[in-house]
PDB file of N, CA, C and O in Angstrom, chain B, residues numbered from 101:
ATOM      1  N   MET B 101       7.349  -6.445 -15.853  1.00  0.00           N
ATOM      2  CA  MET B 101       6.710  -6.065 -15.472  1.00  0.00           C
ATOM      3  C   MET B 101       6.583  -4.794 -15.231  1.00  0.00           C
ATOM      4  O   MET B 101       7.596  -4.151 -15.506  1.00  0.00           O
ATOM      5  N   THR B 102       5.513  -4.064 -14.724  1.00  0.00           N
ATOM      6  CA  THR B 102       5.493  -2.796 -14.492  1.00  0.00           C
ATOM      7  C   THR B 102       5.601  -2.998 -12.868  1.00  0.00           C
ATOM      8  O   THR B 102       5.817  -4.066 -12.296  1.00  0.00           O
ATOM      9  N   ILE B 103       5.342  -1.345 -12.089  1.00  0.00           N
ATOM     10  CA  ILE B 103       5.080  -2.003 -10.745  1.00  0.00           C
ATOM     11  C   ILE B 103       3.974  -1.513  -9.731  1.00  0.00           C
ATOM     12  O   ILE B 103       3.743  -1.206  -8.562  1.00  0.00           O
ATOM     13  N   SER B 104       3.488  -1.647 -10.915  1.00  0.00           N
ATOM     14  CA  SER B 104       1.786  -1.521 -10.656  1.00  0.00           C
ATOM     15  C   SER B 104       1.581  -3.356 -10.422  1.00  0.00           C
ATOM     16  O   SER B 104       0.929  -3.891  -9.526  1.00  0.00           O
ATOM     17  N   ASN B 105       2.182  -3.885 -11.278  1.00  0.00           N
ATOM     18  CA  ASN B 105       2.013  -5.544 -11.950  1.00  0.00           C
ATOM     19  C   ASN B 105       2.388  -5.816 -10.474  1.00  0.00           C
ATOM     20  O   ASN B 105       1.616  -6.324  -9.661  1.00  0.00           O
ATOM     21  N   TYR B 106       3.662  -5.421 -10.213  1.00  0.00           N
ATOM     22  CA  TYR B 106       4.673  -6.122  -8.828  1.00  0.00           C
ATOM     23  C   TYR B 106       3.943  -5.925  -7.709  1.00  0.00           C
ATOM     24  O   TYR B 106       4.039  -6.965  -7.056  1.00  0.00           O
ATOM     25  N   TYR B 107       3.505  -5.420  -7.342  1.00  0.00           N
ATOM     26  CA  TYR B 107       2.117  -4.597  -5.919  1.00  0.00           C
ATOM     27  C   TYR B 107       0.637  -5.538  -6.294  1.00  0.00           C
ATOM     28  O   TYR B 107      -0.154  -5.718  -5.368  1.00  0.00           O
ATOM     29  N   VAL B 108       0.488  -5.808  -6.943  1.00  0.00           N
ATOM     30  CA  VAL B 108      -0.634  -6.334  -7.279  1.00  0.00           C
ATOM     31  C   VAL B 108      -0.274  -8.147  -7.036  1.00  0.00           C
ATOM     32  O   VAL B 108      -0.595  -8.949  -6.159  1.00  0.00           O
ATOM     33  N   ARG B 109       0.721  -8.266  -8.574  1.00  0.00           N
ATOM     34  CA  ARG B 109       1.331  -9.558  -7.548  1.00  0.00           C
ATOM     35  C   ARG B 109       1.593 -10.441  -6.167  1.00  0.00           C
ATOM     36  O   ARG B 109       1.486 -11.661  -6.043  1.00  0.00           O
ATOM     37  N   GLU B 110       2.013  -9.341  -5.045  1.00  0.00           N
ATOM     38  CA  GLU B 110       2.477  -9.282  -4.370  1.00  0.00           C
ATOM     39  C   GLU B 110       1.801  -9.537  -2.976  1.00  0.00           C
ATOM     40  O   GLU B 110       1.899 -10.156  -1.916  1.00  0.00           O
ATOM     41  N   TYR B 111       0.875  -8.434  -3.860  1.00  0.00           N
ATOM     42  CA  TYR B 111      -0.997  -8.428  -3.071  1.00  0.00           C
ATOM     43  C   TYR B 111      -1.440  -9.521  -2.740  1.00  0.00           C
ATOM     44  O   TYR B 111      -1.882  -9.713  -1.607  1.00  0.00           O
ATOM     45  N   LEU B 112      -1.394 -10.702  -3.927  1.00  0.00           N
ATOM     46  CA  LEU B 112      -2.077 -11.960  -4.351  1.00  0.00           C
ATOM     47  C   LEU B 112      -1.552 -12.822  -3.226  1.00  0.00           C
ATOM     48  O   LEU B 112      -2.278 -13.217  -2.314  1.00  0.00           O
ATOM     49  N   HIS B 113       0.079 -13.174  -3.351  1.00  0.00           N
ATOM     50  CA  HIS B 113       0.806 -13.715  -2.792  1.00  0.00           C
ATOM     51  C   HIS B 113       0.490 -13.353  -1.370  1.00  0.00           C
ATOM     52  O   HIS B 113       0.431 -14.477  -0.872  1.00  0.00           O
ATOM     53  N   LEU B 114       0.278 -12.604  -0.508  1.00  0.00           N
ATOM     54  CA  LEU B 114       0.010 -12.082   0.628  1.00  0.00           C
ATOM     55  C   LEU B 114      -1.798 -12.585   1.158  1.00  0.00           C
ATOM     56  O   LEU B 114      -2.171 -12.437   2.322  1.00  0.00           O
ATOM     57  N   TYR B 115      -2.516 -13.043   0.291  1.00  0.00           N
ATOM     58  CA  TYR B 115      -3.654 -12.940   0.571  1.00  0.00           C
ATOM     59  C   TYR B 115      -3.937 -14.082   0.280  1.00  0.00           C
ATOM     60  O   TYR B 115      -5.013 -14.466   0.740  1.00  0.00           O
ATOM     61  N   ARG B 116      -3.117 -15.112  -0.593  1.00  0.00           N
ATOM     62  CA  ARG B 116      -2.931 -16.504  -0.377  1.00  0.00           C
ATOM     63  C   ARG B 116      -2.603 -16.607   1.014  1.00  0.00           C
ATOM     64  O   ARG B 116      -3.472 -17.030   1.776  1.00  0.00           O
ATOM     65  N   GLU B 117      -1.143 -16.189   1.587  1.00  0.00           N
ATOM     66  CA  GLU B 117      -0.651 -17.212   2.852  1.00  0.00           C
ATOM     67  C   GLU B 117      -1.771 -16.444   3.822  1.00  0.00           C
ATOM     68  O   GLU B 117      -2.041 -17.065   4.851  1.00  0.00           O
ATOM     69  N   TYR B 118      -2.529 -15.039   3.604  1.00  0.00           N
ATOM     70  CA  TYR B 118      -3.375 -15.326   4.294  1.00  0.00           C
ATOM     71  C   TYR B 118      -4.644 -15.911   4.667  1.00  0.00           C
ATOM     72  O   TYR B 118      -5.261 -15.622   5.692  1.00  0.00           O
ATOM     73  N   ARG B 119      -5.187 -17.159   3.361  1.00  0.00           N
ATOM     74  CA  ARG B 119      -5.921 -18.148   4.177  1.00  0.00           C
ATOM     75  C   ARG B 119      -5.201 -19.318   4.265  1.00  0.00           C
ATOM     76  O   ARG B 119      -5.698 -20.444   4.271  1.00  0.00           O
ATOM     77  N   LYS B 120      -4.022 -19.050   4.333  1.00  0.00           N
ATOM     78  CA  LYS B 120      -3.147 -20.451   4.717  1.00  0.00           C
ATOM     79  C   LYS B 120      -3.226 -19.560   6.647  1.00  0.00           C
ATOM     80  O   LYS B 120      -2.170 -19.599   7.279  1.00  0.00           O
ATOM     81  N   VAL B 121      -4.084 -19.086   7.120  1.00  0.00           N
ATOM     82  CA  VAL B 121      -3.512 -18.244   8.661  1.00  0.00           C
ATOM     83  C   VAL B 121      -4.148 -19.758   9.579  1.00  0.00           C
ATOM     84  O   VAL B 121      -5.072 -20.455   9.161  1.00  0.00           O
ATOM     85  N   ILE B 122      -3.708 -19.899  10.328  1.00  0.00           N
ATOM     86  CA  ILE B 122      -4.609 -20.819  11.470  1.00  0.00           C
ATOM     87  C   ILE B 122      -4.677 -20.863  13.197  1.00  0.00           C
ATOM     88  O   ILE B 122      -5.112 -21.641  14.047  1.00  0.00           O
ATOM     89  N   ASN B 123      -3.758 -19.131  13.159  1.00  0.00           N
ATOM     90  CA  ASN B 123      -3.602 -18.804  14.503  1.00  0.00           C
ATOM     91  C   ASN B 123      -3.681 -17.180  14.306  1.00  0.00           C
ATOM     92  O   ASN B 123      -3.118 -16.558  13.405  1.00  0.00           O
ATOM     93  N   ILE B 124      -4.729 -16.473  15.633  1.00  0.00           N
ATOM     94  CA  ILE B 124      -3.945 -15.106  15.483  1.00  0.00           C
ATOM     95  C   ILE B 124      -2.263 -14.346  15.363  1.00  0.00           C
ATOM     96  O   ILE B 124      -1.925 -13.297  14.814  1.00  0.00           O
ATOM     97  N   PHE B 125      -1.735 -15.009  15.854  1.00  0.00           N
ATOM     98  CA  PHE B 125       0.200 -14.243  15.785  1.00  0.00           C
ATOM     99  C   PHE B 125       0.037 -14.485  14.455  1.00  0.00           C
ATOM    100  O   PHE B 125       0.252 -13.388  13.940  1.00  0.00           O
ATOM    101  N   ASP B 126      -0.236 -15.331  13.513  1.00  0.00           N
ATOM    102  CA  ASP B 126       0.146 -15.255  11.991  1.00  0.00           C
ATOM    103  C   ASP B 126      -0.900 -14.600  11.867  1.00  0.00           C
ATOM    104  O   ASP B 126      -0.332 -13.560  12.199  1.00  0.00           O
ATOM    105  N   ALA B 127      -2.217 -14.179  11.633  1.00  0.00           N
ATOM    106  CA  ALA B 127      -3.074 -13.189  11.236  1.00  0.00           C
ATOM    107  C   ALA B 127      -1.994 -11.059  11.606  1.00  0.00           C
ATOM    108  O   ALA B 127      -1.868 -10.050  10.912  1.00  0.00           O
ATOM    109  N   PHE B 128      -1.529 -11.469  13.054  1.00  0.00           N
ATOM    110  CA  PHE B 128      -1.084 -10.307  12.689  1.00  0.00           C
ATOM    111  C   PHE B 128       0.649  -9.981  12.021  1.00  0.00           C
ATOM    112  O   PHE B 128       1.142  -8.971  11.518  1.00  0.00           O
ATOM    113  N   LEU B 129       1.041 -10.947  12.223  1.00  0.00           N
ATOM    114  CA  LEU B 129       2.619 -10.837  11.481  1.00  0.00           C
ATOM    115  C   LEU B 129       2.274 -10.919   9.665  1.00  0.00           C
ATOM    116  O   LEU B 129       3.019 -10.284   8.919  1.00  0.00           O
ATOM    117  N   LEU B 130       1.257 -11.636   9.148  1.00  0.00           N
ATOM    118  CA  LEU B 130       0.474 -11.545   8.255  1.00  0.00           C
ATOM    119  C   LEU B 130       0.094 -10.122   7.808  1.00  0.00           C
ATOM    120  O   LEU B 130       0.694  -9.532   6.908  1.00  0.00           O
ATOM    121  N   TYR B 131      -0.971  -9.595   8.515  1.00  0.00           N
ATOM    122  CA  TYR B 131      -1.083  -7.876   8.594  1.00  0.00           C
ATOM    123  C   TYR B 131       0.232  -6.980   8.383  1.00  0.00           C
ATOM    124  O   TYR B 131       0.165  -6.205   7.428  1.00  0.00           O
ATOM    125  N   GLY B 132       1.216  -6.971   9.005  1.00  0.00           N
ATOM    126  CA  GLY B 132       2.155  -6.250   8.860  1.00  0.00           C
ATOM    127  C   GLY B 132       3.200  -6.508   7.770  1.00  0.00           C
ATOM    128  O   GLY B 132       4.100  -5.728   7.459  1.00  0.00           O
ATOM    129  N   LYS B 133       2.971  -7.641   7.262  1.00  0.00           N
ATOM    130  CA  LYS B 133       3.414  -7.544   6.072  1.00  0.00           C
ATOM    131  C   LYS B 133       2.770  -6.407   4.895  1.00  0.00           C
ATOM    132  O   LYS B 133       3.243  -5.561   4.136  1.00  0.00           O
ATOM    133  N   ILE B 134       1.304  -6.976   5.268  1.00  0.00           N
ATOM    134  CA  ILE B 134       0.349  -6.241   4.151  1.00  0.00           C
ATOM    135  C   ILE B 134       0.590  -4.787   4.204  1.00  0.00           C
ATOM    136  O   ILE B 134       0.312  -4.138   3.196  1.00  0.00           O
ATOM    137  N   GLU B 135       1.247  -3.963   5.622  1.00  0.00           N
ATOM    138  CA  GLU B 135       0.849  -2.654   5.865  1.00  0.00           C
ATOM    139  C   GLU B 135       1.933  -2.281   5.132  1.00  0.00           C
ATOM    140  O   GLU B 135       1.866  -1.471   4.207  1.00  0.00           O
ATOM    141  N   TYR B 136       3.183  -2.963   5.580  1.00  0.00           N
ATOM    142  CA  TYR B 136       4.726  -2.583   5.109  1.00  0.00           C
ATOM    143  C   TYR B 136       4.080  -2.452   3.593  1.00  0.00           C
ATOM    144  O   TYR B 136       3.840  -1.353   3.093  1.00  0.00           O
ATOM    145  N   THR B 137       3.849  -3.593   2.984  1.00  0.00           N
ATOM    146  CA  THR B 137       3.480  -3.543   1.344  1.00  0.00           C
ATOM    147  C   THR B 137       2.735  -2.156   1.095  1.00  0.00           C
ATOM    148  O   THR B 137       3.378  -1.206   0.648  1.00  0.00           O
ATOM    149  N   LEU B 138       1.789  -2.077   1.297  1.00  0.00           N
ATOM    150  CA  LEU B 138       1.388  -0.398   1.171  1.00  0.00           C
ATOM    151  C   LEU B 138       1.752   0.600   1.697  1.00  0.00           C
ATOM    152  O   LEU B 138       1.263   1.665   1.322  1.00  0.00           O
ATOM    153  N   GLY B 139       2.544   0.580   2.540  1.00  0.00           N
ATOM    154  CA  GLY B 139       3.587   2.411   2.456  1.00  0.00           C
ATOM    155  C   GLY B 139       3.899   1.852   1.347  1.00  0.00           C
ATOM    156  O   GLY B 139       3.193   2.274   0.431  1.00  0.00           O
ATOM    157  N   GLU B 140       5.243   0.481   0.787  1.00  0.00           N
ATOM    158  CA  GLU B 140       5.881   0.575  -0.250  1.00  0.00           C
ATOM    159  C   GLU B 140       4.978   1.304  -1.084  1.00  0.00           C
ATOM    160  O   GLU B 140       5.439   2.392  -1.430  1.00  0.00           O
ATOM    161  N   LEU B 141       3.630   0.996  -1.594  1.00  0.00           N
ATOM    162  CA  LEU B 141       3.202   1.391  -2.457  1.00  0.00           C
ATOM    163  C   LEU B 141       2.924   2.627  -2.401  1.00  0.00           C
ATOM    164  O   LEU B 141       2.728   3.327  -3.394  1.00  0.00           O
ATOM    165  N   ARG B 142       2.882   3.018  -1.203  1.00  0.00           N
ATOM    166  CA  ARG B 142       2.257   4.930  -0.650  1.00  0.00           C
ATOM    167  C   ARG B 142       3.491   5.589  -1.709  1.00  0.00           C
ATOM    168  O   ARG B 142       3.388   6.062  -2.841  1.00  0.00           O
ATOM    169  N   ARG B 143       4.462   5.431  -0.981  1.00  0.00           N
ATOM    170  CA  ARG B 143       5.810   5.818  -1.539  1.00  0.00           C
ATOM    171  C   ARG B 143       6.083   5.998  -2.779  1.00  0.00           C
ATOM    172  O   ARG B 143       6.928   6.836  -3.093  1.00  0.00           O
ATOM    173  N   ASP B 144       5.477   5.310  -3.643  1.00  0.00           N
ATOM    174  CA  ASP B 144       5.778   5.257  -4.936  1.00  0.00           C
ATOM    175  C   ASP B 144       4.567   5.949  -5.667  1.00  0.00           C
ATOM    176  O   ASP B 144       3.598   5.204  -5.817  1.00  0.00           O
ATOM    177  N   PHE B 145       4.402   7.560  -6.275  1.00  0.00           N
ATOM    178  CA  PHE B 145       3.695   8.265  -6.549  1.00  0.00           C
ATOM    179  C   PHE B 145       2.736   8.240  -7.969  1.00  0.00           C
ATOM    180  O   PHE B 145       1.716   8.837  -8.314  1.00  0.00           O
ATOM    181  N   SER B 146       3.875   6.937  -8.772  1.00  0.00           N
ATOM    182  CA  SER B 146       3.714   7.449 -10.175  1.00  0.00           C
ATOM    183  C   SER B 146       2.718   6.390 -10.550  1.00  0.00           C
ATOM    184  O   SER B 146       2.154   6.303 -11.640  1.00  0.00           O
ATOM    185  N   LEU B 147       2.533   5.410  -9.272  1.00  0.00           N
ATOM    186  CA  LEU B 147       0.907   4.333  -9.322  1.00  0.00           C
ATOM    187  C   LEU B 147      -0.028   4.870  -9.122  1.00  0.00           C
ATOM    188  O   LEU B 147      -0.015   5.984  -8.596  1.00  0.00           O
ATOM    189  N   ASP B 148      -1.446   4.083  -9.573  1.00  0.00           N
ATOM    190  CA  ASP B 148      -2.365   3.993 -10.274  1.00  0.00           C
ATOM    191  C   ASP B 148      -3.176   3.845  -8.306  1.00  0.00           C
ATOM    192  O   ASP B 148      -3.256   2.814  -7.639  1.00  0.00           O
ATOM    193  N   TYR B 149      -3.612   5.213  -7.917  1.00  0.00           N
ATOM    194  CA  TYR B 149      -3.765   5.255  -6.216  1.00  0.00           C
ATOM    195  C   TYR B 149      -5.156   4.666  -5.780  1.00  0.00           C
ATOM    196  O   TYR B 149      -5.574   4.552  -4.628  1.00  0.00           O
ATOM    197  N   GLN B 150      -5.985   4.203  -7.331  1.00  0.00           N
ATOM    198  CA  GLN B 150      -6.539   3.883  -7.109  1.00  0.00           C
ATOM    199  C   GLN B 150      -6.677   2.669  -6.607  1.00  0.00           C
ATOM    200  O   GLN B 150      -7.230   2.276  -5.579  1.00  0.00           O
ATOM    201  N   ILE B 151      -5.949   1.962  -7.691  1.00  0.00           N
ATOM    202  CA  ILE B 151      -5.328   0.575  -7.822  1.00  0.00           C
ATOM    203  C   ILE B 151      -5.210  -0.170  -6.575  1.00  0.00           C
ATOM    204  O   ILE B 151      -5.708  -1.292  -6.486  1.00  0.00           O
ATOM    205  N   HIS B 152      -4.262   0.656  -5.099  1.00  0.00           N
ATOM    206  CA  HIS B 152      -4.246   0.654  -3.829  1.00  0.00           C
ATOM    207  C   HIS B 152      -5.263   0.396  -3.169  1.00  0.00           C
ATOM    208  O   HIS B 152      -5.438  -0.778  -2.845  1.00  0.00           O
ATOM    209  N   CYS B 153      -6.058   1.226  -2.844  1.00  0.00           N
ATOM    210  CA  CYS B 153      -7.013   1.659  -2.337  1.00  0.00           C
ATOM    211  C   CYS B 153      -8.335   0.722  -2.330  1.00  0.00           C
ATOM    212  O   CYS B 153      -9.124   0.465  -1.420  1.00  0.00           O
ATOM    213  N   ALA B 154      -8.275   0.235  -3.925  1.00  0.00           N
ATOM    214  CA  ALA B 154      -9.040  -1.001  -3.781  1.00  0.00           C
ATOM    215  C   ALA B 154      -8.345  -2.624  -3.235  1.00  0.00           C
ATOM    216  O   ALA B 154      -8.914  -3.587  -2.720  1.00  0.00           O
ATOM    217  N   LEU B 155      -6.871  -2.399  -3.614  1.00  0.00           N
ATOM    218  CA  LEU B 155      -6.758  -3.569  -3.075  1.00  0.00           C
ATOM    219  C   LEU B 155      -6.934  -3.692  -1.471  1.00  0.00           C
ATOM    220  O   LEU B 155      -7.171  -4.698  -0.802  1.00  0.00           O
ATOM    221  N   HIS B 156      -6.699  -2.030  -0.969  1.00  0.00           N
ATOM    222  CA  HIS B 156      -7.081  -2.357   0.351  1.00  0.00           C
ATOM    223  C   HIS B 156      -7.954  -2.375   1.281  1.00  0.00           C
ATOM    224  O   HIS B 156      -7.809  -2.485   2.499  1.00  0.00           O
ATOM    225  N   ASP B 157      -9.076  -2.234   0.506  1.00  0.00           N
ATOM    226  CA  ASP B 157     -10.191  -2.313   0.934  1.00  0.00           C
ATOM    227  C   ASP B 157     -11.361  -3.461   0.269  1.00  0.00           C
ATOM    228  O   ASP B 157     -12.589  -3.481   0.360  1.00  0.00           O
ATOM    229  N   ARG B 158     -10.381  -4.394  -0.436  1.00  0.00           N
ATOM    230  CA  ARG B 158     -10.674  -5.463  -0.590  1.00  0.00           C
ATOM    231  C   ARG B 158     -10.265  -6.729   0.710  1.00  0.00           C
ATOM    232  O   ARG B 158     -11.083  -7.640   0.836  1.00  0.00           O
ATOM    233  N   LEU B 159      -9.287  -6.734   1.424  1.00  0.00           N
ATOM    234  CA  LEU B 159      -9.076  -7.482   2.404  1.00  0.00           C
ATOM    235  C   LEU B 159      -8.898  -6.611   3.875  1.00  0.00           C
ATOM    236  O   LEU B 159      -8.401  -7.219   4.823  1.00  0.00           O
ATOM    237  N   PHE B 160      -9.245  -5.404   4.022  1.00  0.00           N
ATOM    238  CA  PHE B 160      -9.709  -5.003   5.615  1.00  0.00           C
ATOM    239  C   PHE B 160     -10.769  -3.903   5.849  1.00  0.00           C
ATOM    240  O   PHE B 160     -11.310  -2.990   5.226  1.00  0.00           O
ATOM    241  N   ASN B 161     -10.777  -4.293   6.693  1.00  0.00           N
ATOM    242  CA  ASN B 161     -11.646  -3.179   7.330  1.00  0.00           C
ATOM    243  C   ASN B 161     -11.635  -2.614   8.263  1.00  0.00           C
ATOM    244  O   ASN B 161     -11.846  -3.052   9.395  1.00  0.00           O
ATOM    245  N   LEU B 162     -11.288  -1.116   7.816  1.00  0.00           N
ATOM    246  CA  LEU B 162     -10.396  -0.144   8.833  1.00  0.00           C
ATOM    247  C   LEU B 162     -11.064   0.080   9.543  1.00  0.00           C
ATOM    248  O   LEU B 162     -12.209  -0.029   9.105  1.00  0.00           O
ATOM    249  N   SER B 163     -10.982   0.610  11.336  1.00  0.00           N
ATOM    250  CA  SER B 163     -12.213   1.421  11.774  1.00  0.00           C
ATOM    251  C   SER B 163     -11.353   2.433  12.213  1.00  0.00           C
ATOM    252  O   SER B 163     -11.173   2.701  13.401  1.00  0.00           O
ATOM    253  N   CYS B 164     -10.647   3.184  10.963  1.00  0.00           N
ATOM    254  CA  CYS B 164     -10.096   4.687  11.196  1.00  0.00           C
ATOM    255  C   CYS B 164      -9.311   4.464   9.879  1.00  0.00           C
ATOM    256  O   CYS B 164      -8.337   3.771   9.585  1.00  0.00           O
ATOM    257  N   ARG B 165     -10.261   5.484   9.070  1.00  0.00           N
ATOM    258  CA  ARG B 165      -9.288   5.636   7.221  1.00  0.00           C
ATOM    259  C   ARG B 165      -7.856   6.299   7.750  1.00  0.00           C
ATOM    260  O   ARG B 165      -6.691   5.911   7.666  1.00  0.00           O
ATOM    261  N   THR B 166      -8.506   7.535   8.363  1.00  0.00           N
ATOM    262  CA  THR B 166      -7.358   8.258   8.352  1.00  0.00           C
ATOM    263  C   THR B 166      -5.842   7.886   8.892  1.00  0.00           C
ATOM    264  O   THR B 166      -4.820   8.401   8.437  1.00  0.00           O
ATOM    265  N   CYS B 167      -5.888   6.698  10.157  1.00  0.00           N
ATOM    266  CA  CYS B 167      -4.656   6.631  10.853  1.00  0.00           C
ATOM    267  C   CYS B 167      -4.416   5.286  10.609  1.00  0.00           C
ATOM    268  O   CYS B 167      -3.224   4.981  10.660  1.00  0.00           O
ATOM    269  N   GLU B 168      -5.446   4.107  10.279  1.00  0.00           N
ATOM    270  CA  GLU B 168      -5.371   3.235   9.687  1.00  0.00           C
ATOM    271  C   GLU B 168      -4.863   2.312  10.842  1.00  0.00           C
ATOM    272  O   GLU B 168      -4.330   1.298  10.391  1.00  0.00           O
ATOM    273  N   LYS B 169      -4.881   2.381  12.231  1.00  0.00           N
ATOM    274  CA  LYS B 169      -4.438   1.622  13.491  1.00  0.00           C
ATOM    275  C   LYS B 169      -5.945   0.652  13.436  1.00  0.00           C
ATOM    276  O   LYS B 169      -7.007   1.105  13.010  1.00  0.00           O
ATOM    277  N   PHE B 170      -5.728  -0.999  14.056  1.00  0.00           N
ATOM    278  CA  PHE B 170      -6.788  -1.352  14.447  1.00  0.00           C
ATOM    279  C   PHE B 170      -7.777  -2.156  13.623  1.00  0.00           C
ATOM    280  O   PHE B 170      -8.882  -2.635  13.880  1.00  0.00           O
ATOM    281  N   GLY B 171      -6.645  -2.135  12.045  1.00  0.00           N
ATOM    282  CA  GLY B 171      -7.651  -3.151  11.201  1.00  0.00           C
ATOM    283  C   GLY B 171      -8.162  -4.089  11.156  1.00  0.00           C
ATOM    284  O   GLY B 171      -8.443  -4.389  12.316  1.00  0.00           O
ATOM    285  N   VAL B 172      -8.543  -4.920  10.403  1.00  0.00           N
ATOM    286  CA  VAL B 172      -9.230  -5.368  10.693  1.00  0.00           C
ATOM    287  C   VAL B 172      -9.024  -7.018   9.187  1.00  0.00           C
ATOM    288  O   VAL B 172      -8.824  -6.721   8.009  1.00  0.00           O
ATOM    289  N   LEU B 173      -9.106  -8.138   9.526  1.00  0.00           N
ATOM    290  CA  LEU B 173      -8.643  -8.971   8.352  1.00  0.00           C
ATOM    291  C   LEU B 173     -10.369  -8.477   7.885  1.00  0.00           C
ATOM    292  O   LEU B 173     -11.166  -7.733   8.456  1.00  0.00           O
ATOM    293  N   ASN B 174     -10.474  -9.301   6.554  1.00  0.00           N
ATOM    294  CA  ASN B 174     -12.153  -9.489   6.107  1.00  0.00           C
ATOM    295  C   ASN B 174     -11.829 -10.883   6.108  1.00  0.00           C
ATOM    296  O   ASN B 174     -10.779 -11.405   6.483  1.00  0.00           O
ATOM    297  N   SER B 175     -12.907 -11.449   5.622  1.00  0.00           N
ATOM    298  CA  SER B 175     -13.021 -12.994   5.054  1.00  0.00           C
ATOM    299  C   SER B 175     -13.345 -13.055   4.122  1.00  0.00           C
ATOM    300  O   SER B 175     -14.532 -12.810   3.904  1.00  0.00           O
ATOM    301  N   GLN B 176     -12.399 -13.443   2.973  1.00  0.00           N
ATOM    302  CA  GLN B 176     -13.126 -12.854   1.427  1.00  0.00           C
ATOM    303  C   GLN B 176     -12.533 -14.227   0.807  1.00  0.00           C
ATOM    304  O   GLN B 176     -11.348 -14.559   0.808  1.00  0.00           O
ATOM    305  N   ASN B 177     -13.605 -14.931   0.291  1.00  0.00           N
ATOM    306  CA  ASN B 177     -13.536 -16.869  -0.359  1.00  0.00           C
ATOM    307  C   ASN B 177     -13.177 -16.429  -1.955  1.00  0.00           C
ATOM    308  O   ASN B 177     -12.378 -17.094  -2.615  1.00  0.00           O
ATOM    309  N   ASP B 178     -13.883 -15.192  -2.520  1.00  0.00           N
ATOM    310  CA  ASP B 178     -14.105 -14.745  -3.685  1.00  0.00           C
ATOM    311  C   ASP B 178     -13.109 -13.975  -4.113  1.00  0.00           C
ATOM    312  O   ASP B 178     -13.230 -13.266  -5.112  1.00  0.00           O
ATOM    313  N   PHE B 179     -11.956 -14.041  -3.352  1.00  0.00           N
ATOM    314  CA  PHE B 179     -11.120 -12.617  -4.417  1.00  0.00           C
ATOM    315  C   PHE B 179     -10.728 -12.876  -5.988  1.00  0.00           C
ATOM    316  O   PHE B 179     -10.205 -11.980  -6.649  1.00  0.00           O
TER     317      PHE B 179
END
C-alpha cells in the first residue's frame, strides 16, 4: 500500500466514524482526529497535494482557508 492509499483509507475510516457521531462532543473529537491526519499528510511532501485538498474539501467547509480555524463538518451522504 502506498502512502497516498494509506491516507485515503484513513480518511474513509474517519468519515465512517463521523457518520456515527451522536453528539457535538463526539464531533469535536473526530474533527481533531481528522485535522491530525491532515497535519501528517501536509508533512509528507511526496504525496499528491491535490488528493489532500479534495479529501479535506469533501468533509469540511472552512471559514478560513489560511488558518483553518473554526472548521465546520459538512453532512455528506454520498461520499
